[in-house]
C-alpha positions in Angstrom: 95.2 95.1 93.0 94.5 98.3 95.2 96.9 98.5 98.1 95.8 98.0 101.7 97.0 100.4 104.2 96.5 99.6 107.9 96.5 102.6 110.2 97.2 103.0 113.9 98.8 105.3 116.2 101.5 105.0 119.0 102.9 107.6 121.5 100.9 110.1 119.5 102.6 109.0 116.2 100.5 108.3 113.1 101.6 104.8 111.7 100.7 103.7 108.2 101.4 99.9 107.3 101.0 99.0 103.7 100.4 95.2 103.0 101.4 93.3 99.8 103.3 95.4 97.3 103.6 98.9 95.8 104.6 98.9 92.3 103.7 100.7 88.8 100.2 99.2 88.8 99.1 100.7 92.2 101.3 103.3 93.3 98.9 106.1 92.4 96.2 104.6 94.6 98.8 104.0 97.3 99.9 107.6 97.3 96.2 108.8 97.3 95.2 106.5 100.2 98.4 107.7 102.3 97.8 111.3 101.6 94.0 111.1 102.5 95.2 109.6 105.9 97.4 112.4 106.8 95.6 115.4 108.6 97.1 118.9 107.8 98.4 119.4 111.3 100.0 116.2 111.6 103.5 116.4 113.0 105.0 112.8 112.8 104.4 109.7 110.8 106.1 106.1 110.5 105.8 104.2 107.6 105.9 100.6 108.8 106.6 98.2 105.8 106.8 94.9 107.8 104.0 93.7 105.6 105.3 94.9 102.2 106.8 92.2 100.1 107.9 94.2 97.2 108.4 98.1 96.4 109.3 99.4 92.9 110.9 102.8 92.1 107.5 104.1 91.6 106.9 103.1 95.3 109.8 104.6 96.5 108.7 107.8 94.9 105.5 107.7 96.9 107.4 107.3 100.2 109.6 110.3 99.2 106.4 112.3 98.3 104.9 111.3 101.7 108.3 112.2 103.5 108.2 115.6 102.1 105.2 116.5 104.0 107.1 116.3 107.1 110.3 117.9 105.9 109.7 120.9 107.9 110.9 122.2 111.5 109.0 120.3 114.2 107.9 117.5 112.2 109.4 114.0 111.5 109.0 111.0 109.4 110.7 107.5 109.4 110.4 104.2 107.5 110.8 100.9 109.7 110.8 97.0 109.6 112.6 96.9 106.1 112.9 93.3 104.8 116.4 92.5 103.4 115.2 92.6 99.8 113.6 96.0 100.2 116.6 97.3 102.2 118.8 96.5 99.3 116.6 98.5 97.0 116.5 101.4 99.3 120.3 101.3 99.6 121.1 100.9 96.0 118.7 103.9 95.1 120.4 106.1 97.7 117.1 106.5 99.5 118.7 105.6 102.8 120.9 108.6 102.6 117.9 111.1 102.9 115.1 109.2 104.9 115.4 107.9 108.3 115.3 104.2 108.4 114.7 102.3 111.7 114.7 98.4 112.4 111.4 98.6 114.3 108.6 100.7 115.2 109.8 101.0 118.7 113.1 102.3 117.4 111.5 104.8 115.5 109.2 106.0 118.2 112.2 106.4 120.6 114.2 108.2 118.0 111.4 110.6 117.3 110.0 111.1 120.8 113.0 110.7 122.7 111.2 108.3 124.9 112.6 104.7 125.8 110.9 101.5 126.7 108.1 101.9 124.3 107.2 98.4 124.1 106.9 95.5 122.0 106.7 96.2 118.0 103.6 94.8 116.6 104.9 95.4 113.1 107.8 93.1 113.7 105.8 90.0 114.1 104.5 90.3 110.8 107.7 90.2 108.9 107.5 86.5 108.5 104.4 86.9 106.1 106.2 89.2 103.6 106.3 88.0 99.9 109.9 87.4 98.7 111.2 89.6 95.9 112.4 87.6 92.7 115.9 88.3 91.9 115.6 87.4 88.3 115.8 90.1 85.9 112.8 90.9 83.8 113.7 93.4 81.1 110.3 94.3 80.0 109.5 95.3 83.5 112.9 97.2 83.8 111.8 99.2 80.7 108.4 100.1 82.2 110.1 101.3 85.3 112.8 103.6 83.7 110.8 106.6 83.7 109.6 106.0 87.4 113.4 105.6 88.3 114.0 108.9 86.3 111.1 110.7 88.2 112.3 109.4 91.6 115.9 110.6 90.9 114.6 114.0 90.5 112.4 113.9 93.5 115.3 112.8 95.5 117.4 115.5 94.3 114.8 118.1 94.9 114.2 116.7 98.4 118.0 116.5 99.2 118.5 120.3 97.9 115.2 121.7 99.1 114.5 123.1 95.5 112.1 122.3 92.8 113.2 121.9 89.1 111.5 124.0 86.3 109.3 122.1 84.0 112.0 122.5 81.1 114.8 121.3 83.5 112.7 118.4 84.5 111.8 117.4 81.0 115.4 117.6 80.0 116.5 115.6 83.1 114.1 112.7 82.5 115.0 112.6 78.8 118.8 112.2 79.6 118.2 109.9 82.5 115.9 107.6 80.4 118.4 107.5 77.5 121.2 106.6 80.1 119.2 103.8 81.7 118.2 102.4 78.2 121.7 102.3 77.1 122.5 100.5 80.6 119.8 97.9 79.7 121.1 97.2 76.3 124.4 96.6 77.9 122.8 94.3 80.4 121.1 92.4 77.6 124.4 91.9 75.9 126.2 90.7 78.9 123.1 88.5 79.9 123.3 86.9 76.3 127.0 86.2 76.7 126.5 84.6 80.2 123.6 82.4 78.7 126.0 81.3 75.9 128.7 80.4 78.5 126.1 78.6 80.5 125.1 76.4 77.7 128.7 75.9 76.7 129.6 74.6 80.2 126.3 72.5 80.2 127.4 70.8 76.9 131.0 70.3 78.4 129.7 68.8 81.5 127.6 66.4 79.6 130.5 65.2 77.4 132.5 64.7 80.5 129.8 62.4 81.9 129.4 60.5 78.8 133.1 60.1 78.4 133.3 58.6 81.9 130.5 56.2 81.3 131.5 54.9 77.7 
């Protein structure tokens, strides 16, 4: 489903609010919509994700590419209203170390403009409508996202170090990261299998104890 982006402006700052989710199925459309909504002379932007229920590594890469447009003197970019599940993803990926994160639109605007008392935060009221993220591991989805994770890792490195890898270095990095992640996934599969075996064994034991007490 194509992502919906709500646009607004507060204190002269462009604000984009994506709705729903950003994942491998729609991240390119999301990127195109966001880029088309940014004027070349735009100096400040806030990405308010109060109504975003889920974001994959591909979605994080979109955020990073948009942030790059404001990574210049006199420009500013921030992300606000992260749900706990999305903040966990952002923290694990290291995204929070290179992009400014804020609890609300007002906090972001105050930090960017230096003004205080901006007012109530319209995005904060929408957080109750976000879609909860599943904690279960779907290894097929993990596999599909591995290349996205590799690309995001490279983009994060380039952003942090203000450099662009050559095509040869990028391809080598993607290959190495991809292999490393697949090895990690295989270890997870083995661990998951052992956990399932222990769970079934524990279930059998619990049932035997109940039957022993009732016989």
